[in-house]
Every structure is written in C-alpha cells, then in structure tokens.
All heavy atoms as an XYZ file, in Angstrom:
985
protein
N      86.587     63.975    104.420
C      87.645     64.050    105.403
C      88.754     64.962    104.868
O      89.148     64.857    103.716
C      88.176     62.659    105.679
C      89.113     62.584    106.809
S      89.202     60.847    107.298
C      90.208     60.982    108.695
N      89.259     65.823    105.699
C      90.280     66.781    105.308
C      91.662     66.149    105.417
O      91.989     65.538    106.434
C      90.204     68.027    106.219
O      88.891     68.554    106.145
C      91.196     69.071    105.799
N      92.472     66.324    104.382
C      93.830     65.781    104.407
C      94.691     66.605    105.363
O      94.404     67.782    105.628
C      94.436     65.799    103.011
O      94.807     67.108    102.650
N      95.752     66.005    105.893
C      96.646     66.757    106.786
C      97.231     68.006    106.107
O      97.364     69.049    106.738
C      97.742     65.749    107.136
C      97.087     64.420    106.964
C      96.110     64.596    105.834
N      97.548     67.900    104.821
C      98.098     69.048    104.108
C      97.071     70.174    104.029
O      97.392     71.336    104.308
C      98.561     68.655    102.706
C      99.061     69.811    101.838
C     100.253     70.514    102.476
C      99.409     69.323    100.455
N      95.843     69.836    103.658
C      94.791     70.863    103.582
C      94.533     71.488    104.941
O      94.303     72.690    105.041
C      93.507     70.280    103.000
C      93.599     70.056    101.510
O      94.446     70.633    100.841
N      92.748     69.196    100.993
N      94.549     70.690    105.980
C      94.336     71.229    107.327
C      95.477     72.162    107.719
O      95.248     73.240    108.267
C      94.205     70.104    108.339
C      93.936     70.655    109.713
C      93.336     69.685    110.638
N      93.066     70.402    111.887
C      92.938     69.825    113.019
N      92.989     68.529    113.113
N      92.722     70.532    114.102
N      96.702     71.759    107.417
C      97.862     72.609    107.699
C      97.741     73.938    106.963
O      97.969     75.007    107.536
C      99.161     71.894    107.308
C     100.364     72.794    107.344
C     100.966     73.127    108.552
C     100.888     73.342    106.175
C     102.058     73.977    108.595
C     101.978     74.188    106.208
C     102.564     74.496    107.416
O     103.643     75.337    107.456
N      97.401     73.885    105.673
C      97.259     75.103    104.881
C      96.159     75.999    105.442
O      96.332     77.219    105.547
C      96.989     74.764    103.417
C      98.136     74.099    102.663
C      97.670     73.648    101.281
C      99.333     75.020    102.558
N      95.027     75.413    105.802
C      93.931     76.193    106.364
C      94.334     76.815    107.698
O      94.041     77.979    107.959
C      92.679     75.319    106.541
C      91.460     76.112    106.947
C      91.060     77.150    105.905
O      91.002     76.865    104.718
N      90.803     78.360    106.337
N      95.025     76.050    108.542
C      95.507     76.589    109.821
C      96.503     77.723    109.596
O      96.504     78.714    110.330
C      96.153     75.490    110.665
C      95.140     74.509    111.239
O      93.919     74.799    111.192
O      95.573     73.444    111.726
N      97.345     77.585    108.565
C      98.316     78.638    108.252
C      97.608     79.933    107.875
O      98.007     81.017    108.306
C      99.223     78.209    107.103
O     100.010     77.118    107.474
N      96.568     79.825    107.082
C      95.805     81.006    106.675
C      95.068     81.603    107.869
O      95.067     82.819    108.081
C      94.814     80.655    105.535
C      93.840     81.792    105.277
C      95.585     80.318    104.270
N      94.452     80.751    108.678
C      93.655     81.226    109.813
C      94.483     81.923    110.875
O      93.961     82.773    111.601
C      92.876     80.072    110.443
C      91.757     79.571    109.563
O      91.288     80.271    108.673
N      91.334     78.336    109.797
N      95.755     81.567    110.998
C      96.589     82.138    112.052
C      97.574     83.191    111.554
O      98.315     83.764    112.345
C      97.373     81.031    112.781
O      98.197     80.348    111.833
C      96.428     80.045    113.454
N      97.581     83.468    110.263
C      98.533     84.421    109.691
C      98.120     85.861    110.017
O      96.934     86.184    110.084
C      98.625     84.240    108.184
N      99.118     86.700    110.168
C      98.878     88.133    110.359
C      98.366     88.717    109.041
O      98.540     88.112    107.976
C     100.184     88.827    110.751
O     101.084     88.804    109.650
N      97.753     89.902    109.085
C      97.304     90.523    107.832
C      98.439     90.697    106.814
O      98.247     90.460    105.623
C      96.737     91.870    108.276
C      96.303     91.633    109.685
C      97.318     90.663    110.254
N      99.615     91.066    107.287
C     100.748     91.224    106.384
C     101.157     89.910    105.756
O     101.455     89.837    104.560
N     101.167     88.859    106.540
C     101.528     87.535    106.027
C     100.473     87.051    105.035
O     100.812     86.462    104.000
C     101.673     86.552    107.191
C     102.010     85.146    106.766
C     103.367     85.055    106.124
C     103.685     83.602    105.784
N     104.812     83.489    104.884
N      99.197     87.306    105.308
C      98.138     86.932    104.365
C      98.323     87.634    103.028
O      98.149     87.026    101.970
C      96.762     87.267    104.934
C      96.218     86.317    105.986
C      94.932     86.887    106.581
C      95.985     84.936    105.411
N      98.676     88.906    103.076
C      98.902     89.657    101.845
C     100.047     89.041    101.050
O      99.946     88.852     99.838
C      99.183     91.121    102.179
C      99.356     92.064    101.010
C      98.082     92.119    100.164
C      99.700     93.463    101.513
N     101.125     88.701    101.732
C     102.270     88.074    101.064
C     101.872     86.717    100.486
O     102.264     86.367     99.369
C     103.469     87.946    102.028
C     104.582     87.109    101.424
C     103.993     89.329    102.403
N     101.059     85.956    101.217
C     100.598     84.660    100.719
C      99.779     84.838     99.432
O      99.927     84.056     98.482
C      99.774     83.941    101.784
C     100.609     83.477    102.966
S      99.617     82.950    104.382
C      99.098     81.334    103.833
N      98.928     85.858     99.390
C      98.153     86.133     98.178
C      99.072     86.490     97.009
O      98.896     85.995     95.889
C      97.161     87.268     98.413
C      95.854     86.903     99.080
C      95.061     88.164     99.438
C      95.025     85.998     98.195
N     100.035     87.351     97.272
C     100.975     87.734     96.211
C     101.807     86.538     95.751
O     102.056     86.384     94.548
C     101.881     88.872     96.667
C     101.345     90.240     96.338
C     100.644     90.981     97.273
C     101.545     90.800     95.081
C     100.152     92.243     96.963
C     101.063     92.055     94.764
C     100.369     92.772     95.711
O      99.891     94.018     95.392
N     102.238     85.688     96.684
C     102.992     84.495     96.296
C     102.171     83.614     95.371
O     102.668     83.123     94.348
C     103.402     83.682     97.532
C     104.592     84.255     98.272
O     105.336     85.084     97.687
O     104.789     83.879     99.443
N     100.905     83.419     95.720
C     100.044     82.582     94.878
C      99.786     83.251     93.530
O      99.738     82.589     92.499
C      98.734     82.292     95.615
C      97.774     81.408     94.837
C      98.439     80.064     94.455
N      97.681     79.382     93.442
C      96.894     78.341     93.660
N      96.770     77.871     94.884
N      96.239     77.787     92.674
N      99.636     84.575     93.546
C      99.435     85.305     92.300
C     100.624     85.118     91.369
O     100.457     84.811     90.180
C      99.193     86.788     92.589
C      99.062     87.727     91.394
C      97.936     87.299     90.468
C      98.853     89.157     91.901
N     101.822     85.269     91.890
C     103.028     85.090     91.068
C     103.094     83.661     90.541
O     103.405     83.436     89.365
C     104.301     85.459     91.867
C     105.566     85.011     91.140
C     104.341     86.961     92.128
N     102.783     82.690     91.391
C     102.806     81.294     90.960
C     101.785     81.053     89.844
O     102.089     80.411     88.836
C     102.524     80.360     92.137
C     102.623     78.895     91.758
S     102.440     77.768     93.154
C     100.696     77.960     93.499
N     100.562     81.577     90.011
C      99.539     81.415     88.976
C      99.974     82.059     87.662
O      99.763     81.486     86.582
C      98.207     82.019     89.422
C      97.472     81.170     90.442
O      97.766     79.968     90.559
O      96.579     81.714     91.117
N     100.566     83.228     87.736
C     101.019     83.905     86.523
C     102.125     83.108     85.842
O     102.115     82.946     84.616
C     101.483     85.325     86.839
C     100.395     86.291     87.304
C     101.009     87.612     87.743
C      99.358     86.505     86.214
N     103.059     82.609     86.618
C     104.141     81.808     86.046
C     103.584     80.556     85.380
O     103.930     80.233     84.239
C     105.158     81.433     87.133
C     106.257     80.541     86.623
C     107.309     81.073     85.896
C     106.219     79.177     86.848
C     108.312     80.249     85.401
C     107.210     78.351     86.359
C     108.270     78.881     85.640
N     102.710     79.849     86.088
C     102.153     78.607     85.543
C     101.236     78.882     84.352
O     101.220     78.107     83.392
C     101.414     77.835     86.635
C     102.356     77.273     87.677
C     101.647     76.616     88.839
O     100.447     76.787     89.056
N     102.387     75.848     89.614
N     100.489     79.972     84.404
C      99.647     80.339     83.265
C     100.472     80.670     82.039
O     100.143     80.266     80.914
N     101.547     81.421     82.261
C     102.450     81.759     81.150
C     103.051     80.502     80.533
O     103.061     80.339     79.309
C     103.560     82.671     81.672
C     104.623     83.001     80.672
C     105.819     83.695     81.288
O     105.744     84.185     82.439
O     106.855     83.723     80.602
N     103.535     79.607     81.377
C     104.131     78.368     80.877
C     103.104     77.518     80.137
O     103.411     76.924     79.104
C     104.760     77.569     82.029
C     106.008     78.213     82.591
C     107.087     78.401     81.542
O     107.480     77.425     80.872
O     107.550     79.552     81.374
N     101.892     77.463     80.658
C     100.841     76.682     79.997
C     100.528     77.259     78.617
O     100.310     76.513     77.654
C      99.590     76.627     80.867
N     100.513     78.585     78.510
C     100.289     79.201     77.200
C     101.425     78.853     76.238
O     101.194     78.557     75.073
C     100.157     80.720     77.323
C      98.845     81.246     77.890
C      98.926     82.747     78.116
C      97.673     80.899     76.972
N     102.634     78.876     76.741
C     103.791     78.589     75.888
C     103.801     77.132     75.402
O     104.309     76.852     74.323
C     105.087     78.923     76.609
C     105.263     80.422     76.850
C     106.666     80.801     77.263
N     106.744     82.168     77.759
C     106.667     83.270     77.010
N     106.509     83.166     75.709
N     106.747     84.473     77.562
N     103.245     76.225     76.206
C     103.230     74.811     75.813
C     101.923     74.400     75.148
O     101.755     73.234     74.783
C     103.493     73.900     77.035
O     102.461     74.093     78.002
C     104.857     74.167     77.634
N     100.994     75.345     75.023
C      99.740     75.055     74.338
C      98.677     74.393     75.188
O      97.683     73.896     74.663
N      98.866     74.385     76.511
C      97.874     73.782     77.408
C      96.827     74.842     77.752
O      96.893     75.505     78.781
C      98.547     73.244     78.664
C      97.608     72.453     79.562
O      96.377     72.536     79.382
O      98.123     71.756     80.455
N      95.876     75.011     76.860
C      94.864     76.072     76.965
C      94.034     75.972     78.242
O      93.744     76.972     78.886
C      93.965     76.015     75.726
C      92.897     77.043     75.701
C      93.495     78.401     75.358
N      92.414     79.353     75.295
C      92.350     80.453     76.026
N      93.314     80.765     76.839
N      91.339     81.271     75.922
N      93.651     74.753     78.632
C      92.819     74.583     79.826
C      93.566     74.995     81.092
O      93.041     75.713     81.935
C      92.354     73.137     79.937
C      91.373     72.912     81.080
C      90.838     71.499     81.130
O      90.890     70.783     80.108
O      90.362     71.113     82.207
N      94.795     74.541     81.225
C      95.615     74.898     82.387
C      95.860     76.408     82.423
O      95.768     77.031     83.475
C      96.948     74.145     82.347
C      97.946     74.541     83.401
C      97.653     73.939     84.765
O      96.643     73.285     84.984
N      98.540     74.171     85.700
N      96.167     76.992     81.275
C      96.402     78.433     81.203
C      95.162     79.192     81.652
O      95.253     80.132     82.453
C      96.791     78.837     79.784
N      94.019     78.798     81.152
C      92.769     79.454     81.512
C      92.514     79.356     83.016
O      92.146     80.345     83.651
C      91.609     78.841     80.723
C      90.326     79.583     80.942
O      90.227     80.776     80.696
N      89.319     78.865     81.407
N      92.712     78.171     83.590
C      92.496     77.989     85.034
C      93.418     78.898     85.846
O      92.977     79.567     86.781
C      92.727     76.535     85.441
C      91.630     75.601     84.972
O      90.544     76.088     84.557
O      91.859     74.372     84.997
N      94.688     78.907     85.491
C      95.663     79.702     86.252
C      95.420     81.198     86.092
O      95.499     81.956     87.059
C      97.097     79.343     85.842
C      97.482     77.928     86.187
C      97.350     77.670     87.681
C      97.689     76.240     88.023
N      97.565     75.965     89.455
N      95.125     81.636     84.879
C      94.906     83.069     84.658
C      93.602     83.530     85.291
O      93.530     84.648     85.820
C      94.946     83.383     83.167
C      96.307     83.137     82.501
C      96.242     83.461     81.021
C      97.413     83.909     83.191
N      92.581     82.688     85.284
C      91.333     83.047     85.972
C      91.548     83.137     87.478
O      91.018     84.037     88.131
C      90.218     82.048     85.651
C      89.616     82.283     84.291
O      89.648     83.385     83.754
N      89.074     81.226     83.708
N      92.334     82.218     88.037
C      92.616     82.282     89.474
C      93.430     83.537     89.803
O      93.184     84.196     90.818
C      93.336     81.021     89.946
C      93.392     80.914     91.429
N      94.549     81.120     92.142
C      92.417     80.659     92.343
C      94.285     80.979     93.422
N      92.999     80.700     93.576
N      94.370     83.874     88.954
C      95.148     85.101     89.154
C      94.224     86.321     89.157
O      94.375     87.227     89.979
C      96.212     85.238     88.068
N      93.259     86.339     88.250
C      92.297     87.448     88.207
C      91.472     87.512     89.485
O      91.201     88.606     90.005
C      91.385     87.305     86.992
C      92.095     87.515     85.679
C      91.253     87.110     84.499
O      90.079     87.433     84.432
N      91.842     86.372     83.561
N      91.091     86.358     90.026
C      90.336     86.332     91.281
C      91.161     86.922     92.422
O      90.635     87.664     93.262
C      89.920     84.901     91.621
C      88.859     84.339     90.710
C      88.597     82.857     90.950
O      89.076     82.303     91.962
O      87.909     82.249     90.115
N      92.443     86.600     92.450
C      93.316     87.151     93.495
C      93.414     88.660     93.345
O      93.312     89.405     94.334
C      94.712     86.492     93.452
C      94.606     85.026     93.865
C      95.686     87.246     94.360
C      95.884     84.226     93.655
N      93.608     89.135     92.139
C      93.707     90.580     91.912
C      92.407     91.272     92.311
O      92.433     92.337     92.931
C      94.093     90.889     90.453
C      95.510     90.387     90.175
C      93.987     92.381     90.164
C      95.887     90.377     88.710
N      91.282     90.671     91.982
C      89.992     91.244     92.405
C      89.889     91.318     93.927
O      89.393     92.304     94.475
C      88.828     90.432     91.840
C      88.509     90.679     90.382
C      87.493     89.651     89.868
C      87.978     92.089     90.173
N      90.356     90.289     94.608
C      90.346     90.292     96.077
C      91.262     91.392     96.609
O      90.899     92.124     97.540
C      90.776     88.931     96.610
C      90.780     88.838     98.120
C      89.397     88.944     98.749
O      88.389     88.689     98.077
O      89.333     89.301     99.941
N      92.446     91.513     96.027
C      93.370     92.568     96.459
C      92.749     93.944     96.238
O      92.836     94.825     97.097
C      94.695     92.452     95.701
C      95.566     91.249     96.055
C      96.693     91.088     95.036
C      96.118     91.380     97.469
N      92.102     94.126     95.100
C      91.487     95.418     94.773
C      90.303     95.714     95.690
O      90.130     96.828     96.159
C      91.042     95.427     93.298
C      90.260     96.664     92.876
C      91.056     97.943     93.086
N      90.286     99.118     92.826
C      89.652     99.845     93.751
N      89.706     99.506     95.017
N      88.987    100.930     93.417
N      89.496     94.709     95.946
C      88.307     94.884     96.786
C      88.677     95.251     98.221
O      87.998     96.059     98.849
C      87.462     93.595     96.780
O      87.084     93.314     95.433
C      86.220     93.734     97.634
N      89.739     94.669     98.730
C      90.122     94.909    100.122
C      91.055     96.101    100.295
O      91.383     96.462    101.422
C      90.778     93.654    100.724
O      91.926     93.299     99.952
C      89.798     92.490    100.755
N      91.459     96.715     99.202
C      92.349     97.874     99.271
C      91.581     99.106     99.743
O      90.581     99.486     99.146
C      92.961     98.146     97.895
C      93.889     99.352     97.776
C      95.117     99.178     98.662
C      94.288     99.557     96.326
N      92.049     99.711    100.807
C      91.461    100.960    101.311
C      92.172    102.113    100.606
O      93.283    102.476    100.959
C      91.634    101.047    102.823
C      91.031    102.306    103.424
O      90.511    103.174    102.674
O      91.072    102.435    104.666
N      91.509    102.686     99.603
C      92.151    103.721     98.796
C      92.367    105.023     99.565
O      93.083    105.903     99.092
C      91.387    103.998     97.484
C      91.445    102.798     96.556
C      89.965    104.423     97.742
N      91.778    105.138    100.748
C      91.969    106.329    101.568
C      93.048    106.142    102.631
O      93.364    107.084    103.359
C      90.651    106.719    102.251
C      89.569    107.073    101.248
O      89.895    107.721    100.229
O      88.411    106.699    101.479
N      93.622    104.944    102.713
C      94.566    104.635    103.789
C      95.932    105.290    103.602
O      96.578    105.656    104.576
C      94.731    103.129    103.925
N      96.366    105.452    102.368
C      97.676    106.061    102.112
C      97.693    106.634    100.705
O      96.892    106.258     99.854
C      98.805    105.056    102.347
C      98.702    103.779    101.563
C      97.841    102.748    101.792
C      99.485    103.387    100.425
N      98.039    101.756    100.869
C      99.036    102.109    100.020
C     100.510    103.994     99.714
C      99.591    101.432     98.941
C     101.061    103.306     98.638
C     100.608    102.045     98.268
N      98.612    107.534    100.465
C      98.634    108.288     99.205
C      98.839    107.402     97.972
O      98.354    107.721     96.893
C      99.733    109.358     99.255
N      99.522    106.282     98.106
C      99.788    105.421     96.967
C      98.669    104.452     96.634
O      98.713    103.786     95.599
N      97.672    104.363     97.490
C      96.602    103.371     97.293
C      95.821    103.565     95.990
O      95.549    102.575     95.305
C      95.668    103.358     98.497
N      95.453    104.786     95.599
C      94.744    104.921     94.318
C      95.574    104.438     93.127
O      95.039    103.824     92.192
C      94.446    106.419     94.222
C      94.389    106.876     95.647
C      95.454    106.058     96.338
N      96.864    104.677     93.157
C      97.731    104.188     92.088
C      97.789    102.668     92.059
O      97.783    102.055     90.986
N      97.824    102.057     93.250
C      97.818    100.606     93.327
C      96.487    100.055     92.801
O      96.468     99.055     92.074
C      98.064    100.148     94.760
C      98.231     98.650     94.991
C      99.347     98.064     94.126
C      98.487     98.380     96.470
N      95.388    100.718     93.128
C      94.077    100.309     92.603
C      94.072    100.375     91.078
O      93.544     99.474     90.411
C      92.975    101.191     93.189
N      94.649    101.421     90.526
C      94.737    101.537     89.066
C      95.600    100.426     88.470
O      95.280     99.896     87.397
C      95.288    102.899     88.653
C      94.300    104.014     88.882
O      93.096    103.798     88.943
N      94.808    105.223     89.033
N      96.677    100.084     89.151
C      97.532     98.989     88.677
C      96.760     97.674     88.675
O      96.850     96.898     87.717
C      98.788     98.866     89.539
C      99.723     97.716     89.160
C     100.242     97.866     87.731
C     100.867     97.613     90.147
N      95.988     97.433     89.723
C      95.179     96.217     89.763
C      94.198     96.190     88.579
O      94.002     95.152     87.954
C      94.410     96.100     91.077
C      95.258     95.811     92.294
C      94.855     96.243     93.553
C      96.453     95.107     92.216
C      95.602     95.975     94.688
C      97.212     94.845     93.346
C      96.780     95.276     94.582
O      97.530     95.011     95.694
N      93.593     97.318     88.275
C      92.687     97.386     87.122
C      93.413     97.089     85.823
O      92.896     96.367     84.958
N      94.596     97.652     85.670
C      95.405     97.394     84.483
C      95.751     95.913     84.370
O      95.641     95.316     83.290
C      96.693     98.233     84.533
C      97.678     97.893     83.454
C      97.497     98.365     82.166
C      98.780     97.096     83.730
C      98.409     98.049     81.162
C      99.686     96.768     82.736
C      99.503     97.246     81.442
N      96.165     95.303     85.490
C      96.519     93.885     85.479
C      95.329     93.028     85.068
O      95.484     92.082     84.280
C      97.045     93.448     86.846
C      98.420     93.983     87.245
C      98.684     93.724     88.719
C      99.506     93.381     86.373
N      94.165     93.346     85.587
C      92.970     92.588     85.205
C      92.714     92.668     83.703
O      92.464     91.655     83.047
C      91.746     93.099     85.972
C      91.637     92.660     87.419
C      90.527     93.431     88.119
C      91.404     91.166     87.512
N      92.783     93.878     83.174
C      92.560     94.078     81.742
C      93.589     93.302     80.921
O      93.243     92.640     79.931
C      92.621     95.573     81.394
O      91.615     96.259     82.140
C      92.408     95.818     79.914
N      94.829     93.369     81.312
C      95.896     92.673     80.593
C      95.725     91.162     80.648
O      95.925     90.472     79.651
C      97.267     93.061     81.144
C      97.746     94.407     80.679
C      97.897     94.460     79.163
O      98.775     93.774     78.609
O      97.115     95.194     78.528
N      95.364     90.637     81.820
C      95.228     89.187     81.947
C      94.032     88.660     81.170
O      94.099     87.578     80.579
C      95.143     88.780     83.419
C      96.447     88.949     84.194
C      96.241     88.593     85.657
C      97.559     88.112     83.577
N      92.958     89.417     81.144
C      91.807     89.020     80.334
C      92.211     88.996     78.860
O      91.955     88.031     78.147
C      90.608     89.954     80.582
C      90.059     89.740     81.987
C      89.514     89.729     79.533
C      89.081     90.814     82.450
N      92.889     90.047     78.429
C      93.346     90.112     77.042
C      94.345     89.021     76.712
O      94.290     88.416     75.633
N      95.264     88.759     77.634
C      96.266     87.717     77.408
C      95.616     86.351     77.301
O      96.017     85.521     76.470
C      97.289     87.715     78.540
N      94.613     86.117     78.113
C      93.923     84.836     78.092
C      93.167     84.660     76.773
O      93.236     83.607     76.148
C      92.977     84.734     79.286
C      92.625     83.312     79.650
O      93.102     82.356     79.056
N      91.780     83.161     80.641
N      92.491     85.687     76.341
C      91.743     85.615     75.082
C      92.692     85.438     73.895
O      92.460     84.615     73.015
C      90.868     86.869     74.902
C      89.742     86.879     75.945
C      90.310     86.953     73.483
C      88.988     88.194     76.040
N      93.769     86.225     73.884
C      94.715     86.191     72.762
C      95.748     85.066     72.882
O      96.546     84.876     71.974
C      95.433     87.536     72.657
N      95.745     84.387     74.027
C      96.737     83.330     74.293
C      98.156     83.882     74.180
O      99.033     83.298     73.541
C      96.527     82.145     73.361
C      95.162     81.538     73.507
C      94.921     80.415     72.561
N      93.532     79.977     72.706
C      92.977     79.076     71.947
N      93.658     78.505     70.992
N      91.728     78.733     72.137
N      98.361     85.020     74.839
C      99.609     85.768     74.735
C     100.440     85.623     76.013
O     100.220     86.329     76.994
C      99.285     87.242     74.461
C     100.503     88.069     74.138
O     101.639     87.648     74.442
O     100.311     89.168     73.573
N     101.387     84.702     75.980
C     102.235     84.440     77.143
C     103.094     85.645     77.506
O     103.393     85.871     78.686
C     103.118     83.227     76.876
N     103.492     86.442     76.515
C     104.331     87.603     76.797
C     103.585     88.650     77.628
O     104.189     89.312     78.476
C     104.840     88.223     75.499
C     105.849     87.329     74.794
O     106.477     86.475     75.464
O     106.006     87.477     73.567
N     102.295     88.805     77.404
C     101.506     89.742     78.221
C     101.425     89.254     79.660
O     101.474     90.057     80.601
C     100.102     89.927     77.647
C     100.082     90.824     76.430
C      98.730     90.887     75.778
N      97.801     91.796     76.447
C      96.587     92.060     75.990
N      96.143     91.476     74.868
N      95.803     92.900     76.626
N     101.307     87.954     79.840
C     101.287     87.387     81.193
C     102.640     87.622     81.861
O     102.704     88.016     83.029
C     100.932     85.890     81.175
C     100.958     85.308     82.576
C      99.560     85.669     80.535
N     103.718     87.423     81.126
C     105.062     87.649     81.664
C     105.238     89.104     82.075
O     105.846     89.397     83.116
C     106.115     87.249     80.634
N     104.704     90.026     81.292
C     104.797     91.449     81.628
C     104.022     91.748     82.912
O     104.478     92.551     83.738
C     104.272     92.296     80.468
N     102.888     91.110     83.096
C     102.120     91.289     84.337
C     102.906     90.751     85.527
O     102.970     91.388     86.580
C     100.767     90.585     84.247
S      99.606     91.380     83.117
N     103.507     89.597     85.349
C     104.301     89.008     86.433
C     105.475     89.919     86.786
O     105.811     90.085     87.963
C     104.791     87.619     86.029
C     105.464     86.872     87.164
C     105.647     85.395     86.855
N     106.186     85.123     85.543
C     107.493     85.047     85.279
N     108.389     85.252     86.227
N     107.905     84.773     84.045
N     106.066     90.549     85.776
C     107.181     91.470     86.023
C     106.734     92.680     86.846
O     107.540     93.267     87.571
C     107.797     91.913     84.700
N     105.479     93.053     86.750
C     104.949     94.145     87.573
C     104.616     93.679     88.990
O     104.775     94.433     89.954
C     103.685     94.730     86.932
C     103.871     95.488     85.630
C     102.516     95.811     85.014
C     104.684     96.758     85.861
N     104.154     92.455     89.119
C     103.687     91.941     90.410
C     104.836     91.517     91.321
O     104.778     91.732     92.536
C     102.706     90.767     90.181
C     102.395     90.047     91.479
C     101.423     91.267     89.527
N     105.881     90.929     90.759
C     106.955     90.401     91.587
C     107.615     91.451     92.488
O     107.829     91.187     93.674
C     107.999     89.677     90.734
C     107.492     88.344     90.236
C     108.430     87.651     89.277
O     109.214     88.340     88.574
O     108.374     86.407     89.208
N     107.932     92.652     92.008
C     108.512     93.650     92.908
C     107.531     94.075     94.023
O     107.961     94.355     95.141
C     108.839     94.835     91.998
C     108.874     94.282     90.626
C     107.948     93.113     90.612
N     106.255     94.107     93.703
C     105.261     94.422     94.739
C     105.246     93.337     95.810
O     105.219     93.630     97.004
C     103.860     94.551     94.128
C     103.576     95.798     93.330
C     102.237     95.681     92.622
C     103.588     97.014     94.240
N     105.248     92.089     95.361
C     105.281     90.975     96.305
C     106.504     91.077     97.210
O     106.414     90.931     98.427
C     105.303     89.654     95.530
C     105.194     88.428     96.412
C     106.322     87.418     96.378
N     107.408     87.621     95.477
C     107.801     86.741     94.587
N     107.132     85.610     94.414
N     108.867     86.981     93.840
N     107.653     91.362     96.623
C     108.885     91.464     97.399
C     108.818     92.617     98.398
O     109.264     92.485     99.542
C     110.081     91.628     96.464
C     110.293     90.406     95.572
O     109.735     89.323     95.872
O     111.001     90.554     94.556
N     108.238     93.736     97.986
C     108.109     94.887     98.889
C     107.174     94.565    100.046
O     107.457     94.914    101.204
C     107.610     96.101     98.118
N     106.037     93.908     99.747
C     105.107     93.543    100.824
C     105.747     92.521    101.760
O     105.513     92.559    102.972
C     103.795     93.002    100.255
C     102.909     94.056     99.686
C     102.493     94.162     98.386
C     102.322     95.183    100.359
N     101.691     95.262     98.231
C     101.563     95.901     99.415
C     102.368     95.637    101.673
C     100.860     97.059     99.745
C     101.663     96.793    102.003
C     100.924     97.483    101.043
N     106.552     91.615    101.221
C     107.242     90.629    102.068
C     108.191     91.340    103.034
O     108.232     91.023    104.226
C     108.009     89.629    101.207
C     108.726     88.574    102.050
C     109.442     87.542    101.219
N     108.437     86.671    100.621
C     108.460     86.275     99.354
N     109.412     86.649     98.546
N     107.531     85.469     98.902
N     108.941     92.313    102.516
C     109.849     93.071    103.383
C     109.085     93.852    104.440
O     109.489     93.906    105.604
C     110.702     94.020    102.543
C     111.746     93.324    101.707
C     112.526     94.297    100.827
O     112.605     95.505    101.168
O     113.051     93.849     99.797
N     107.977     94.462    104.044
C     107.171     95.232    104.999
C     106.576     94.328    106.076
O     106.560     94.689    107.261
C     106.060     95.982    104.266
N     106.102     93.152    105.682
C     105.522     92.221    106.650
C     106.588     91.716    107.611
O     106.340     91.588    108.816
C     104.854     91.048    105.933
N     107.780     91.457    107.091
C     108.872     90.997    107.948
C     109.281     92.089    108.926
O     109.529     91.821    110.104
C     110.062     90.557    107.103
N     109.340     93.322    108.443
C     109.698     94.444    109.327
C     108.637     94.637    110.407
O     108.965     94.883    111.576
C     109.868     95.721    108.514
N     107.383     94.510    110.039
C     106.294     94.668    111.009
C     106.338     93.552    112.053
O     106.028     93.779    113.226
C     104.947     94.688    110.304
N     106.735     92.364    111.633
C     106.785     91.234    112.571
C     107.928     91.392    113.566
O     107.806     90.985    114.721
C     106.936     89.931    111.810
N     109.035     92.003    113.119
C     110.174     92.165    114.020
C     110.101     93.443    114.822
O     110.755     93.552    115.859
C     111.502     92.134    113.238
O     111.510     93.145    112.250
C     111.704     90.775    112.594
N     109.322     94.413    114.365
C     109.169     95.689    115.062
C     107.687     96.050    115.144
O     107.231     96.956    114.444
C     109.921     96.814    114.337
C     111.372     96.529    114.137
N     112.265     96.484    115.175
C     112.086     96.261    113.017
C     113.473     96.204    114.708
N     113.384     96.058    113.395
N     106.930     95.351    116.000
C     105.498     95.660    116.062
C     105.236     97.073    116.560
O     106.041     97.643    117.286
C     104.947     94.612    117.041
C     106.128     94.082    117.766
C     107.343     94.324    116.917
N     104.113     97.615    116.119
C     103.722     98.964    116.532
C     103.442     98.978    118.034
O     102.916     98.006    118.587
C     102.483     99.397    115.768
N     103.794    100.075    118.696
C     103.528    100.162    120.145
C     102.019    100.192    120.413
O     101.252    100.732    119.628
C     104.183    101.492    120.554
C     104.410    102.239    119.300
C     104.436    101.248    118.174
N     101.639     99.593    121.509
C     100.231     99.571    121.909
C      99.936    100.829    122.688
O     100.658    101.193    123.610
C      99.934     98.317    122.758
C      98.504     98.332    123.245
C     100.255     97.063    121.985
N      98.886    101.533    122.299
C      98.550    102.785    122.963
C      97.696    102.563    124.169
O      96.986    101.657    124.329
C      97.813    103.696    121.978
C-alpha cells in the first residue's frame, strides 16, 4: 500500500513541467551532496556511500538526457557532469568530504540558475504557433 506522502511525491513528479523536474533533480542532487559530505565528516561510511552513489545516479540521468546539440553551452555542461562524476567517485573512495563540498559548490549555482529559468518560463510561457 502506498503512503499518502509517497503518493503526493509521485503525483508531484508526474505533473511537473520539464523545467520543474530539472529543478527537482538538482534540489535532490544538492541534498545528496550535502548529506554525503556530512556523513563523511562524521565517519558514517555507509550513509556517505548511499548519498554519493545516489548523487552519481542523478548526474548520470542529467548527462544522459542532455541534448548536446540544443544550445552552445550544452557540451560544456556535459563535460562538467563528467568531471562531477569523476570527482564524486574519487571522493567516495578517498572518503574526502572536501571534494564533495567542492562539487556541491559547482552544482548549487546551476540549480539556482535552472530554478530562475523554470520560474521565468512558468510566468512567461512561449507563444503557441
């Protein structure tokens, strides 16, 4: 049986615009990075591993769905995703919270930019041709 919270979350994902879905992914990515970093700092290896692996899954999803031909900055964003993956794998192996923090510092401004873009798109939708 599905809990009301899980149903609400699933309904939120199912009805979200593409821009809102992207922001939701970035929000979860930032949360995973923060929690993974904190877990490394407190010595909770299992929690850190879970959070950093989930963060890597999100980055892989972002990279897989990125259309590198859609805009001039897309190849650079794809390269950034590759860099983040490499760093998070290394941070997880080395148990290096500072590397995770550096990744989060790169992701947070992107999340904020996508949030602004999604909000602008919601208030000013493109004209229908």
